[in-house]
A tleap script that builds the chain and sets N, CA, C and O, in Angstrom:
source leaprc.protein.ff14SB
mol = sequence {
  NVAL GLN LEU GLN ALA PHE GLY GLY GLY LEU
  VAL GLN ALA GLY GLY SER LEU ARG LEU SER
  CYS VAL GLY SER GLY ARG THR PHE SER ASN
  ASP ALA MET GLY TRP PHE ARG ARG ALA PRO
  GLY LYS GLU ARG GLU PHE VAL ALA ALA ILE
  SER TRP SER GLY SER ILE THR PHE HIE ALA
  ASP SER VAL LYS GLY ARG PHE THR ILE SER
  ARG VAL ASN ALA GLU ASN THR VAL TYR LEU
  GLN MET ASN SER LEU LYS LEU GLU ASP THR
  ALA ILE TYR TYR CYS ALA ALA ALA ARG ASP
  SER ARG SER SER ALA PHE SER ARG ASN TYR
  HIE THR PRO THR TRP TYR ASN TYR TRP GLY
  ARG GLY THR LEU VAL THR VAL SER CSER
}
set mol.1.N position { 0.868 -1.182 0.000 }
set mol.1.CA position { 0.000 0.000 0.000 }
set mol.1.C position { 0.902 1.229 0.000 }
set mol.1.O position { 1.818 1.351 0.814 }
set mol.2.N position { 0.625 2.120 -0.917 }
set mol.2.CA position { 1.555 3.236 -1.086 }
set mol.2.C position { 0.829 4.471 -1.586 }
set mol.2.O position { -0.113 4.391 -2.374 }
set mol.3.N position { 1.294 5.610 -1.108 }
set mol.3.CA position { 0.900 6.898 -1.655 }
set mol.3.C position { 2.151 7.547 -2.214 }
set mol.3.O position { 3.206 7.542 -1.579 }
set mol.4.N position { 2.025 8.093 -3.380 }
set mol.4.CA position { 3.176 8.733 -4.000 }
set mol.4.C position { 2.780 10.122 -4.469 }
set mol.4.O position { 1.833 10.290 -5.237 }
set mol.5.N position { 3.519 11.113 -3.993 }
set mol.5.CA position { 3.252 12.499 -4.387 }
set mol.5.C position { 4.163 12.892 -5.535 }
set mol.5.O position { 5.335 12.518 -5.584 }
set mol.6.N position { 3.601 13.649 -6.448 }
set mol.6.CA position { 4.333 14.136 -7.619 }
set mol.6.C position { 4.057 15.616 -7.819 }
set mol.6.O position { 3.103 16.169 -7.273 }
set mol.7.N position { 4.912 16.241 -8.613 }
set mol.7.CA position { 4.601 17.574 -9.085 }
set mol.7.C position { 5.368 18.708 -8.444 }
set mol.7.O position { 5.221 19.859 -8.853 }
set mol.8.N position { 6.185 18.408 -7.446 }
set mol.8.CA position { 6.965 19.460 -6.833 }
set mol.8.C position { 8.030 19.993 -7.785 }
set mol.8.O position { 8.297 19.406 -8.834 }
set mol.9.N position { 8.620 21.094 -7.405 }
set mol.9.CA position { 9.666 21.682 -8.231 }
set mol.9.C position { 9.988 23.083 -7.790 }
set mol.9.O position { 9.584 23.538 -6.720 }
set mol.10.N position { 10.725 23.753 -8.645 }
set mol.10.CA position { 11.140 25.137 -8.391 }
set mol.10.C position { 10.231 26.063 -9.188 }
set mol.10.O position { 10.034 25.870 -10.388 }
set mol.11.N position { 9.685 27.056 -8.523 }
set mol.11.CA position { 8.779 27.995 -9.170 }
set mol.11.C position { 9.015 29.383 -8.599 }
set mol.11.O position { 9.382 29.529 -7.433 }
set mol.12.N position { 8.807 30.385 -9.412 }
set mol.12.CA position { 8.947 31.758 -8.937 }
set mol.12.C position { 7.727 32.182 -8.141 }
set mol.12.O position { 6.620 31.687 -8.356 }
set mol.13.N position { 7.944 33.089 -7.235 }
set mol.13.CA position { 6.837 33.633 -6.466 }
set mol.13.C position { 5.768 34.177 -7.413 }
set mol.13.O position { 6.064 34.839 -8.408 }
set mol.14.N position { 4.524 33.874 -7.069 }
set mol.14.CA position { 3.417 34.257 -7.926 }
set mol.14.C position { 3.005 33.193 -8.917 }
set mol.14.O position { 1.952 33.288 -9.549 }
set mol.15.N position { 3.838 32.180 -9.050 }
set mol.15.CA position { 3.563 31.115 -10.001 }
set mol.15.C position { 2.645 30.042 -9.428 }
set mol.15.O position { 2.111 30.174 -8.326 }
set mol.16.N position { 2.477 28.976 -10.207 }
set mol.16.CA position { 1.556 27.901 -9.843 }
set mol.16.C position { 2.226 26.536 -9.993 }
set mol.16.O position { 3.136 26.347 -10.800 }
set mol.17.N position { 1.751 25.617 -9.203 }
set mol.17.CA position { 2.127 24.216 -9.331 }
set mol.17.C position { 0.906 23.376 -9.007 }
set mol.17.O position { 0.016 23.803 -8.271 }
set mol.18.N position { 0.876 22.180 -9.565 }
set mol.18.CA position { -0.183 21.232 -9.238 }
set mol.18.C position { 0.462 19.955 -8.737 }
set mol.18.O position { 1.200 19.291 -9.465 }
set mol.19.N position { 0.180 19.618 -7.497 }
set mol.19.CA position { 0.686 18.377 -6.917 }
set mol.19.C position { -0.347 17.275 -7.108 }
set mol.19.O position { -1.554 17.511 -7.054 }
set mol.20.N position { 0.153 16.075 -7.332 }
set mol.20.CA position { -0.700 14.894 -7.444 }
set mol.20.C position { -0.255 13.881 -6.397 }
set mol.20.O position { 0.924 13.787 -6.057 }
set mol.21.N position { -1.208 13.145 -5.908 }
set mol.21.CA position { -0.914 12.047 -4.978 }
set mol.21.C position { -1.670 10.829 -5.482 }
set mol.21.O position { -2.900 10.821 -5.525 }
set mol.22.N position { -0.925 9.809 -5.860 }
set mol.22.CA position { -1.524 8.606 -6.430 }
set mol.22.C position { -1.396 7.456 -5.453 }
set mol.22.O position { -0.318 7.198 -4.918 }
set mol.23.N position { -2.497 6.769 -5.223 }
set mol.23.CA position { -2.491 5.622 -4.336 }
set mol.23.C position { -2.355 4.326 -5.103 }
set mol.23.O position { -2.822 4.208 -6.236 }
set mol.24.N position { -1.713 3.356 -4.479 }
set mol.24.CA position { -1.593 2.034 -5.085 }
set mol.24.C position { -1.653 0.977 -4.002 }
set mol.24.O position { -1.370 1.261 -2.838 }
set mol.25.N position { -2.014 -0.226 -4.370 }
set mol.25.CA position { -2.084 -1.315 -3.414 }
set mol.25.C position { -3.456 -1.500 -2.789 }
set mol.25.O position { -3.767 -2.586 -2.302 }
set mol.26.N position { -4.256 -0.493 -2.794 }
set mol.26.CA position { -5.643 -0.544 -2.323 }
set mol.26.C position { -6.346 0.675 -2.864 }
set mol.26.O position { -5.710 1.638 -3.293 }
set mol.27.N position { -7.666 0.628 -2.842 }
set mol.27.CA position { -8.406 1.809 -3.251 }
set mol.27.C position { -8.479 2.793 -2.089 }
set mol.27.O position { -8.700 2.405 -0.942 }
set mol.28.N position { -8.290 4.057 -2.399 }
set mol.28.CA position { -8.404 5.106 -1.403 }
set mol.28.C position { -9.692 5.910 -1.607 }
set mol.28.O position { -9.859 6.980 -1.022 }
set mol.29.N position { -10.588 5.396 -2.429 }
set mol.29.CA position { -11.789 6.158 -2.763 }
set mol.29.C position { -12.725 6.343 -1.576 }
set mol.29.O position { -13.585 7.223 -1.598 }
set mol.30.N position { -12.567 5.524 -0.545 }
set mol.30.CA position { -13.394 5.678 0.645 }
set mol.30.C position { -12.668 6.377 1.793 }
set mol.30.O position { -13.198 6.497 2.898 }
set mol.31.N position { -11.462 6.831 1.518 }
set mol.31.CA position { -10.644 7.472 2.544 }
set mol.31.C position { -10.729 8.991 2.452 }
set mol.31.O position { -10.837 9.555 1.363 }
set mol.32.N position { -10.681 9.634 3.595 }
set mol.32.CA position { -10.396 11.062 3.595 }
set mol.32.C position { -8.925 11.247 3.248 }
set mol.32.O position { -8.079 10.429 3.611 }
set mol.33.N position { -8.635 12.327 2.544 }
set mol.33.CA position { -7.267 12.578 2.110 }
set mol.33.C position { -6.826 13.965 2.561 }
set mol.33.O position { -7.629 14.893 2.654 }
set mol.34.N position { -5.541 14.080 2.837 }
set mol.34.CA position { -5.033 15.371 3.276 }
set mol.34.C position { -3.668 15.680 2.694 }
set mol.34.O position { -2.936 14.786 2.269 }
set mol.35.N position { -3.343 16.953 2.681 }
set mol.35.CA position { -2.005 17.433 2.337 }
set mol.35.C position { -1.445 18.154 3.559 }
set mol.35.O position { -2.128 18.958 4.192 }
set mol.36.N position { -0.211 17.855 3.871 }
set mol.36.CA position { 0.521 18.531 4.929 }
set mol.36.C position { 1.845 19.003 4.338 }
set mol.36.O position { 2.234 18.587 3.247 }
set mol.37.N position { 2.521 19.864 5.061 }
set mol.37.CA position { 3.829 20.301 4.595 }
set mol.37.C position { 4.746 20.556 5.781 }
set mol.37.O position { 4.307 20.839 6.896 }
set mol.38.N position { 6.047 20.445 5.492 }
set mol.38.CA position { 7.060 20.744 6.497 }
set mol.38.C position { 8.077 21.676 5.861 }
set mol.38.O position { 8.810 21.300 4.946 }
set mol.39.N position { 8.103 22.894 6.366 }
set mol.39.CA position { 9.080 23.871 5.885 }
set mol.39.C position { 10.390 23.691 6.647 }
set mol.39.O position { 10.395 23.123 7.739 }
set mol.40.N position { 11.481 24.161 6.093 }
set mol.40.CA position { 12.780 24.031 6.764 }
set mol.40.C position { 12.748 24.630 8.161 }
set mol.40.O position { 12.390 25.794 8.344 }
set mol.41.N position { 13.126 23.818 9.144 }
set mol.41.CA position { 13.199 24.295 10.516 }
set mol.41.C position { 11.859 24.454 11.213 }
set mol.41.O position { 11.784 25.013 12.307 }
set mol.42.N position { 10.798 23.959 10.577 }
set mol.42.CA position { 9.477 24.115 11.176 }
set mol.42.C position { 8.793 22.762 11.351 }
set mol.42.O position { 9.222 21.749 10.796 }
set mol.43.N position { 7.733 22.775 12.127 }
set mol.43.CA position { 6.948 21.575 12.337 }
set mol.43.C position { 6.055 21.312 11.118 }
set mol.43.O position { 5.752 22.213 10.335 }
set mol.44.N position { 5.653 20.062 10.989 }
set mol.44.CA position { 4.694 19.716 9.946 }
set mol.44.C position { 3.386 20.447 10.203 }
set mol.44.O position { 2.943 20.551 11.347 }
set mol.45.N position { 2.772 20.947 9.152 }
set mol.45.CA position { 1.521 21.671 9.326 }
set mol.45.C position { 0.496 21.230 8.298 }
set mol.45.O position { 0.828 20.802 7.193 }
set mol.46.N position { -0.740 21.348 8.693 }
set mol.46.CA position { -1.858 21.023 7.830 }
set mol.46.C position { -1.977 22.033 6.699 }
set mol.46.O position { -1.779 23.232 6.897 }
set mol.47.N position { -2.308 21.530 5.496 }
set mol.47.CA position { -2.514 22.398 4.346 }
set mol.47.C position { -3.957 22.321 3.848 }
set mol.47.O position { -4.634 23.343 3.732 }
set mol.48.N position { -4.422 21.108 3.556 }
set mol.48.CA position { -5.774 20.953 3.006 }
set mol.48.C position { -6.229 19.515 3.193 }
set mol.48.O position { -5.409 18.606 3.317 }
set mol.49.N position { -7.541 19.318 3.212 }
set mol.49.CA position { -8.103 17.980 3.343 }
set mol.49.C position { -9.410 17.899 2.585 }
set mol.49.O position { -10.087 18.902 2.359 }
set mol.50.N position { -9.750 16.671 2.194 }
set mol.50.CA position { -10.965 16.454 1.406 }
set mol.50.C position { -11.609 15.152 1.857 }
set mol.50.O position { -10.925 14.155 2.089 }
set mol.51.N position { -12.923 15.172 1.978 }
set mol.51.CA position { -13.651 13.980 2.385 }
set mol.51.C position { -13.623 12.938 1.270 }
set mol.51.O position { -13.208 13.226 0.147 }
set mol.52.N position { -14.066 11.735 1.592 }
set mol.52.CA position { -13.991 10.659 0.616 }
set mol.52.C position { -14.791 10.964 -0.652 }
set mol.52.O position { -14.401 10.564 -1.749 }
set mol.53.N position { -15.896 11.664 -0.496 }
set mol.53.CA position { -16.748 11.975 -1.651 }
set mol.53.C position { -16.301 13.227 -2.383 }
set mol.53.O position { -16.705 13.470 -3.520 }
set mol.54.N position { -15.466 14.018 -1.728 }
set mol.54.CA position { -15.066 15.291 -2.315 }
set mol.54.C position { -16.011 16.426 -1.996 }
set mol.54.O position { -15.795 17.556 -2.436 }
set mol.55.N position { -17.050 16.147 -1.243 }
set mol.55.CA position { -18.069 17.168 -0.986 }
set mol.55.C position { -17.662 18.128 0.129 }
set mol.55.O position { -18.208 19.227 0.229 }
set mol.56.N position { -16.717 17.725 0.959 }
set mol.56.CA position { -16.266 18.581 2.065 }
set mol.56.C position { -14.758 18.795 1.923 }
set mol.56.O position { -13.993 17.839 1.793 }
set mol.57.N position { -14.349 20.041 1.948 }
set mol.57.CA position { -12.930 20.363 1.922 }
set mol.57.C position { -12.611 21.385 3.005 }
set mol.57.O position { -13.460 22.178 3.410 }
set mol.58.N position { -11.374 21.344 3.457 }
set mol.58.CA position { -10.855 22.315 4.404 }
set mol.58.C position { -9.491 22.777 3.889 }
set mol.58.O position { -8.725 21.990 3.333 }
set mol.59.N position { -9.210 24.028 4.079 }
set mol.59.CA position { -7.906 24.575 3.715 }
set mol.59.C position { -7.390 25.415 4.876 }
set mol.59.O position { -8.160 26.115 5.534 }
set mol.60.N position { -6.111 25.344 5.118 }
set mol.60.CA position { -5.501 26.172 6.140 }
set mol.60.C position { -5.678 27.650 5.776 }
set mol.60.O position { -5.728 28.011 4.601 }
set mol.61.N position { -5.770 28.483 6.792 }
set mol.61.CA position { -5.949 29.917 6.549 }
set mol.61.C position { -4.822 30.487 5.689 }
set mol.61.O position { -5.040 31.394 4.886 }
set mol.62.N position { -3.628 29.948 5.864 }
set mol.62.CA position { -2.466 30.476 5.154 }
set mol.62.C position { -2.509 30.212 3.652 }
set mol.62.O position { -1.795 30.862 2.888 }
set mol.63.N position { -3.340 29.268 3.225 }
set mol.63.CA position { -3.408 28.949 1.798 }
set mol.63.C position { -4.796 29.173 1.217 }
set mol.63.O position { -5.001 29.003 0.015 }
set mol.64.N position { -5.731 29.547 2.043 }
set mol.64.CA position { -7.113 29.721 1.586 }
set mol.64.C position { -7.162 30.775 0.484 }
set mol.64.O position { -6.571 31.849 0.597 }
set mol.65.N position { -7.887 30.438 -0.588 }
set mol.65.CA position { -7.987 31.349 -1.712 }
set mol.65.C position { -6.866 31.203 -2.722 }
set mol.65.O position { -6.937 31.752 -3.821 }
set mol.66.N position { -5.828 30.460 -2.349 }
set mol.66.CA position { -4.699 30.238 -3.268 }
set mol.66.C position { -4.549 28.765 -3.648 }
set mol.66.O position { -4.205 28.447 -4.787 }
set mol.67.N position { -4.803 27.878 -2.706 }
set mol.67.CA position { -4.670 26.444 -2.932 }
set mol.67.C position { -6.053 25.806 -2.976 }
set mol.67.O position { -6.982 26.258 -2.306 }
set mol.68.N position { -6.176 24.746 -3.777 }
set mol.68.CA position { -7.434 24.009 -3.868 }
set mol.68.C position { -7.146 22.510 -3.913 }
set mol.68.O position { -6.379 22.031 -4.748 }
set mol.69.N position { -7.776 21.789 -3.000 }
set mol.69.CA position { -7.651 20.336 -3.004 }
set mol.69.C position { -8.825 19.739 -3.771 }
set mol.69.O position { -9.950 20.232 -3.692 }
set mol.70.N position { -8.548 18.678 -4.507 }
set mol.70.CA position { -9.605 17.977 -5.241 }
set mol.70.C position { -9.197 16.511 -5.369 }
set mol.70.O position { -8.073 16.135 -5.035 }
set mol.71.N position { -10.116 15.699 -5.851 }
set mol.71.CA position { -9.801 14.287 -5.998 }
set mol.71.C position { -10.576 13.687 -7.152 }
set mol.71.O position { -11.638 14.180 -7.533 }
set mol.72.N position { -10.026 12.613 -7.706 }
set mol.72.CA position { -10.689 11.809 -8.720 }
set mol.72.C position { -10.598 10.373 -8.244 }
set mol.72.O position { -9.567 9.722 -8.409 }
set mol.73.N position { -11.663 9.886 -7.661 }
set mol.73.CA position { -11.619 8.559 -7.036 }
set mol.73.C position { -11.376 7.455 -8.057 }
set mol.73.O position { -10.733 6.452 -7.749 }
set mol.74.N position { -11.882 7.635 -9.254 }
set mol.74.CA position { -11.681 6.616 -10.282 }
set mol.74.C position { -10.200 6.456 -10.612 }
set mol.74.O position { -9.783 5.408 -11.106 }
set mol.75.N position { -9.403 7.493 -10.339 }
set mol.75.CA position { -7.975 7.446 -10.599 }
set mol.75.C position { -7.162 7.237 -9.325 }
set mol.75.O position { -5.932 7.217 -9.361 }
set mol.76.N position { -7.865 7.081 -8.193 }
set mol.76.CA position { -7.166 6.909 -6.913 }
set mol.76.C position { -6.180 8.036 -6.665 }
set mol.76.O position { -5.080 7.815 -6.159 }
set mol.77.N position { -6.584 9.243 -7.025 }
set mol.77.CA position { -5.675 10.386 -7.025 }
set mol.77.C position { -6.314 11.592 -6.344 }
set mol.77.O position { -7.505 11.863 -6.498 }
set mol.78.N position { -5.490 12.298 -5.594 }
set mol.78.CA position { -5.887 13.575 -5.014 }
set mol.78.C position { -4.913 14.633 -5.509 }
set mol.78.O position { -3.726 14.361 -5.693 }
set mol.79.N position { -5.422 15.841 -5.723 }
set mol.79.CA position { -4.618 16.921 -6.272 }
set mol.79.C position { -4.558 18.095 -5.298 }
set mol.79.O position { -5.428 18.265 -4.445 }
set mol.80.N position { -3.523 18.886 -5.449 }
set mol.80.CA position { -3.425 20.161 -4.750 }
set mol.80.C position { -2.975 21.199 -5.772 }
set mol.80.O position { -1.811 21.236 -6.172 }
set mol.81.N position { -3.912 22.033 -6.183 }
set mol.81.CA position { -3.596 23.127 -7.091 }
set mol.81.C position { -3.115 24.306 -6.264 }
set mol.81.O position { -3.824 24.786 -5.379 }
set mol.82.N position { -1.914 24.768 -6.555 }
set mol.82.CA position { -1.314 25.846 -5.778 }
set mol.82.C position { -1.063 27.032 -6.693 }
set mol.82.O position { -0.258 26.955 -7.621 }
set mol.83.N position { -1.747 28.110 -6.429 }
set mol.83.CA position { -1.608 29.342 -7.203 }
set mol.83.C position { -1.046 30.456 -6.325 }
set mol.83.O position { -1.053 30.361 -5.097 }
set mol.84.N position { -0.564 31.505 -6.971 }
set mol.84.CA position { -0.041 32.674 -6.248 }
set mol.84.C position { 0.936 32.252 -5.158 }
set mol.84.O position { 0.841 32.691 -4.012 }
set mol.85.N position { 1.859 31.408 -5.529 }
set mol.85.CA position { 2.799 30.857 -4.548 }
set mol.85.C position { 3.656 31.955 -3.940 }
set mol.85.O position { 4.037 32.923 -4.598 }
set mol.86.N position { 3.943 31.765 -2.662 }
set mol.86.CA position { 4.754 32.707 -1.901 }
set mol.86.C position { 6.028 32.005 -1.428 }
set mol.86.O position { 6.112 30.777 -1.402 }
set mol.87.N position { 7.006 32.814 -1.059 }
set mol.87.CA position { 8.257 32.245 -0.557 }
set mol.87.C position { 7.995 31.304 0.617 }
set mol.87.O position { 8.637 30.261 0.743 }
set mol.88.N position { 7.058 31.677 1.465 }
set mol.88.CA position { 6.778 30.883 2.664 }
set mol.88.C position { 6.059 29.573 2.375 }
set mol.88.O position { 5.834 28.782 3.290 }
set mol.89.N position { 5.698 29.333 1.129 }
set mol.89.CA position { 5.121 28.039 0.749 }
set mol.89.C position { 6.198 26.986 0.489 }
set mol.89.O position { 5.889 25.813 0.278 }
set mol.90.N position { 7.445 27.403 0.505 }
set mol.90.CA position { 8.538 26.456 0.311 }
set mol.90.C position { 8.516 25.404 1.407 }
set mol.90.O position { 8.563 25.731 2.593 }
set mol.91.N position { 8.446 24.138 1.007 }
set mol.91.CA position { 8.329 23.051 1.975 }
set mol.91.C position { 8.324 21.723 1.236 }
set mol.91.O position { 8.214 21.664 0.011 }
set mol.92.N position { 8.445 20.673 2.013 }
set mol.92.CA position { 8.158 19.344 1.488 }
set mol.92.C position { 6.677 19.074 1.738 }
set mol.92.O position { 6.191 19.218 2.860 }
set mol.93.N position { 5.977 18.689 0.698 }
set mol.93.CA position { 4.540 18.455 0.783 }
set mol.93.C position { 4.273 16.953 0.814 }
set mol.93.O position { 4.810 16.191 0.010 }
set mol.94.N position { 3.434 16.551 1.758 }
set mol.94.CA position { 3.089 15.151 1.950 }
set mol.94.C position { 1.585 14.960 1.787 }
set mol.94.O position { 0.789 15.798 2.209 }
set mol.95.N position { 1.213 13.845 1.168 }
set mol.95.CA position { -0.197 13.490 1.145 }
set mol.95.C position { -0.423 12.354 2.141 }
set mol.95.O position { 0.492 11.598 2.467 }
set mol.96.N position { -1.650 12.257 2.609 }
set mol.96.CA position { -1.999 11.271 3.614 }
set mol.96.C position { -3.431 10.802 3.399 }
set mol.96.O position { -4.251 11.504 2.807 }
set mol.97.N position { -3.713 9.599 3.894 }
set mol.97.CA position { -5.050 9.026 3.765 }
set mol.97.C position { -5.522 8.498 5.105 }
set mol.97.O position { -4.747 7.924 5.870 }
set mol.98.N position { -6.804 8.700 5.380 }
set mol.98.CA position { -7.418 8.231 6.617 }
set mol.98.C position { -8.548 7.273 6.285 }
set mol.98.O position { -9.438 7.599 5.500 }
set mol.99.N position { -8.511 6.084 6.887 }
set mol.99.CA position { -9.517 5.064 6.580 }
set mol.99.C position { -10.901 5.432 7.093 }
set mol.99.O position { -11.909 4.994 6.537 }
set mol.100.N position { -10.954 6.232 8.147 }
set mol.100.CA position { -12.233 6.588 8.749 }
set mol.100.C position { -12.980 7.530 7.810 }
set mol.100.O position { -12.581 8.683 7.643 }
set mol.101.N position { -14.053 7.052 7.202 }
set mol.101.CA position { -14.751 7.833 6.178 }
set mol.101.C position { -15.934 8.625 6.736 }
set mol.101.O position { -16.614 9.333 5.993 }
set mol.102.N position { -16.178 8.507 8.029 }
set mol.102.CA position { -17.335 9.210 8.601 }
set mol.102.C position { -17.124 10.724 8.536 }
set mol.102.O position { -16.053 11.233 8.866 }
set mol.103.N position { -18.151 11.414 8.111 }
set mol.103.CA position { -18.069 12.871 7.986 }
set mol.103.C position { -17.788 13.528 9.329 }
set mol.103.O position { -17.042 14.504 9.405 }
set mol.104.N position { -18.384 12.995 10.383 }
set mol.104.CA position { -18.188 13.577 11.710 }
set mol.104.C position { -16.729 13.463 12.149 }
set mol.104.O position { -16.162 14.407 12.700 }
set mol.105.N position { -16.134 12.307 11.901 }
set mol.105.CA position { -14.724 12.122 12.263 }
set mol.105.C position { -13.829 13.006 11.412 }
set mol.105.O position { -12.861 13.582 11.908 }
set mol.106.N position { -14.151 13.111 10.144 }
set mol.106.CA position { -13.363 13.950 9.251 }
set mol.106.C position { -13.406 15.395 9.717 }
set mol.106.O position { -12.361 16.041 9.793 }
set mol.107.N position { -14.549 15.905 10.022 }
set mol.107.CA position { -14.687 17.296 10.429 }
set mol.107.C position { -13.941 17.600 11.726 }
set mol.107.O position { -13.501 18.730 11.937 }
set mol.108.N position { -13.797 16.600 12.594 }
set mol.108.CA position { -13.084 16.800 13.857 }
set mol.108.C position { -11.574 16.677 13.697 }
set mol.108.O position { -10.808 17.353 14.385 }
set mol.109.N position { -11.155 15.808 12.782 }
set mol.109.CA position { -9.758 15.375 12.804 }
set mol.109.C position { -8.927 15.715 11.565 }
set mol.109.O position { -7.744 15.377 11.514 }
set mol.110.N position { -9.508 16.362 10.587 }
set mol.110.CA position { -8.846 16.546 9.302 }
set mol.110.C position { -7.463 17.188 9.422 }
set mol.110.O position { -6.603 16.954 8.573 }
set mol.111.N position { -7.241 17.983 10.451 }
set mol.111.CA position { -5.999 18.736 10.582 }
set mol.111.C position { -4.981 18.027 11.479 }
set mol.111.O position { -3.897 18.554 11.728 }
set mol.112.N position { -5.326 16.849 11.956 }
set mol.112.CA position { -4.494 16.125 12.922 }
set mol.112.C position { -3.688 15.042 12.221 }
set mol.112.O position { -4.274 14.080 11.724 }
set mol.113.N position { -2.379 15.162 12.164 }
set mol.113.CA position { -1.578 14.172 11.442 }
set mol.113.C position { -1.765 12.748 11.946 }
set mol.113.O position { -1.765 11.815 11.142 }
set mol.114.N position { -1.923 12.552 13.242 }
set mol.114.CA position { -2.027 11.202 13.791 }
set mol.114.C position { -3.325 10.504 13.411 }
set mol.114.O position { -3.439 9.291 13.588 }
set mol.115.N position { -4.291 11.227 12.902 }
set mol.115.CA position { -5.555 10.610 12.478 }
set mol.115.C position { -5.387 9.844 11.171 }
set mol.115.O position { -6.159 8.931 10.878 }
set mol.116.N position { -4.402 10.208 10.404 }
set mol.116.CA position { -4.189 9.601 9.093 }
set mol.116.C position { -3.417 8.289 9.220 }
set mol.116.O position { -2.501 8.172 10.034 }
set mol.117.N position { -3.794 7.316 8.415 }
set mol.117.CA position { -3.231 5.972 8.499 }
set mol.117.C position { -2.073 5.739 7.516 }
set mol.117.O position { -1.176 4.938 7.778 }
set mol.118.N position { -2.109 6.440 6.403 }
set mol.118.CA position { -1.110 6.222 5.364 }
set mol.118.C position { -0.484 7.566 4.970 }
set mol.118.O position { -1.154 8.596 4.891 }
set mol.119.N position { 0.796 7.511 4.735 }
set mol.119.CA position { 1.526 8.717 4.339 }
set mol.119.C position { 2.384 8.408 3.124 }
set mol.119.O position { 2.964 7.329 3.001 }
set mol.120.N position { 2.447 9.375 2.239 }
set mol.120.CA position { 3.321 9.228 1.090 }
set mol.120.C position { 4.656 9.898 1.340 }
set mol.120.O position { 4.814 10.690 2.268 }
set mol.121.N position { 5.598 9.566 0.502 }
set mol.121.CA position { 6.861 10.278 0.527 }
set mol.121.C position { 6.625 11.660 -0.061 }
set mol.121.O position { 5.880 11.805 -1.031 }
set mol.122.N position { 7.230 12.634 0.496 }
set mol.122.CA position { 6.947 14.006 0.130 }
set mol.122.C position { 7.520 14.413 -1.210 }
set mol.122.O position { 8.350 13.723 -1.801 }
set mol.123.N position { 7.049 15.553 -1.663 }
set mol.123.CA position { 7.588 16.181 -2.859 }
set mol.123.C position { 7.960 17.619 -2.503 }
set mol.123.O position { 7.193 18.331 -1.853 }
set mol.124.N position { 9.138 18.029 -2.935 }
set mol.124.CA position { 9.675 19.324 -2.533 }
set mol.124.C position { 9.167 20.425 -3.445 }
set mol.124.O position { 9.244 20.336 -4.671 }
set mol.125.N position { 8.648 21.462 -2.814 }
set mol.125.CA position { 8.241 22.671 -3.529 }
set mol.125.C position { 9.144 23.810 -3.056 }
set mol.125.O position { 9.225 24.101 -1.863 }
set mol.126.N position { 9.809 24.438 -3.999 }
set mol.126.CA position { 10.683 25.561 -3.682 }
set mol.126.C position { 10.205 26.785 -4.441 }
set mol.126.O position { 10.131 26.779 -5.670 }
set mol.127.N position { 9.883 27.831 -3.702 }
set mol.127.CA position { 9.423 29.072 -4.309 }
set mol.127.C position { 10.542 30.102 -4.198 }
set mol.127.O position { 11.032 30.385 -3.105 }
set mol.128.N position { 10.935 30.651 -5.324 }
set mol.128.CA position { 12.034 31.608 -5.358 }
set mol.128.C position { 11.524 33.014 -5.659 }
set mol.128.O position { 10.443 33.208 -6.215 }
set mol.129.N position { 12.335 33.971 -5.273 }
set mol.129.CA position { 11.939 35.378 -5.512 }
set mol.129.C position { 12.363 35.852 -6.887 }
set mol.129.O position { 12.111 37.002 -7.249 }
savepdb mol mol.pdb
quit
């Protein structure tokens, strides 16, 4: 069972990137999915999360209006569209999956790393001036 994140790279401030997270080994279509990031010298932080159906999403205040999480269950894939990138968005981005598909649990725990059962290897996003 594996999650693999793709799409990181070097981009100028103000630019855009689209991250993809592809699951393999099992279907993740019933899982809540999340994106987290760890900037240099900082703790891991929540970025965005999406319910199994895609009907409920949450975004951190720091990325609201700039980043959008989405998913295509038929492709076992979740995306993070990142626009208007800032220097402070530089980080390693990780995707994660939570088996608990209940909406109530998702709404309580979406921002909590320990709630997630599966983690992918990160992809580095570097924003330059």
